Phi, psi and omega in degrees: 000153172260116189238136171254127175247115174271140184071028185286352176264000177275181185300302183290315181302318181290329176289322176293318177303315179302315180297318180293322177295319178295325178294322178078167175085006182245148168259116188241134172242133177249129173244126180205142177268358177064021177287334176234327180282177183218147177288342177302317180298317182289320180302318180295328183282342178298337178286338183273319182189175184267137174206163178256135177247132176235119175276114182201155171270148178293341177285343179292167173285110182259009184300324178296320179296317180291319180296317181288319186287329183045057189288145172270331185209153174236135173244113190255106178249346186293114179193157168273143189230002184276113184301310182300315179301324181296332178283336179271328182226065185300322182297324176304319182286319179293322179290313183284310187281321187261306182300324180291331174296315178299320179296315180296320178295328175297318175295321177303314180296313184294324186251011173069032176271119188242014176230130187215126174246127184245128176273105178259214184200153173289351177296346176293341180279340183071231179238079182295151182283345179269160183286319181245145176246152172219187184298341181271350180295137181296137176278130179207067184297149185245008179212163181300325177302305180299319179294321180297324179286319178296318177300320178299318177301316180298318179299315180299313181296320178296318178295316179299323179295335180268354184220099185295343179275347184278122179244140183216160171226140177243123181259115175252117180221163178272220181288124182270135175230135186271000000 
């Protein structure tokens, strides 16, 4: 498969990249602006397999990357994740986390990418009254970070409802440890 990983120089993105490189058989492009990720993670992975790295912001014009890549799938990890910061700078989170999902889906539509994996968060649940949460637990985020991710989920689901060929997975997780 031809795969685009956004945020691939970050913690989760680089671990997914590593797993895909070990699996082999994929053409992978990583897009990251390195505001949180690091080239150290990517440099170490070059020993495992070949991939293309593009330093870019998701706000940039990515049409060239999409046209050249002819991607089969996108794995989207690029996001701001600091809960406290999201309460101080909510617009930063809505623009990066939510608006960029809509932008990437626009590229999916234009370039025929019909597989999408989205890195969401358990923060969409807020503070549920039950002890354990699962996919059926009501979403009730209590901060802009959680809301920005939940809005992104809604955008993805609405787009999928309009395109029967579009398949997606949404990953909601708590603290990730490698």
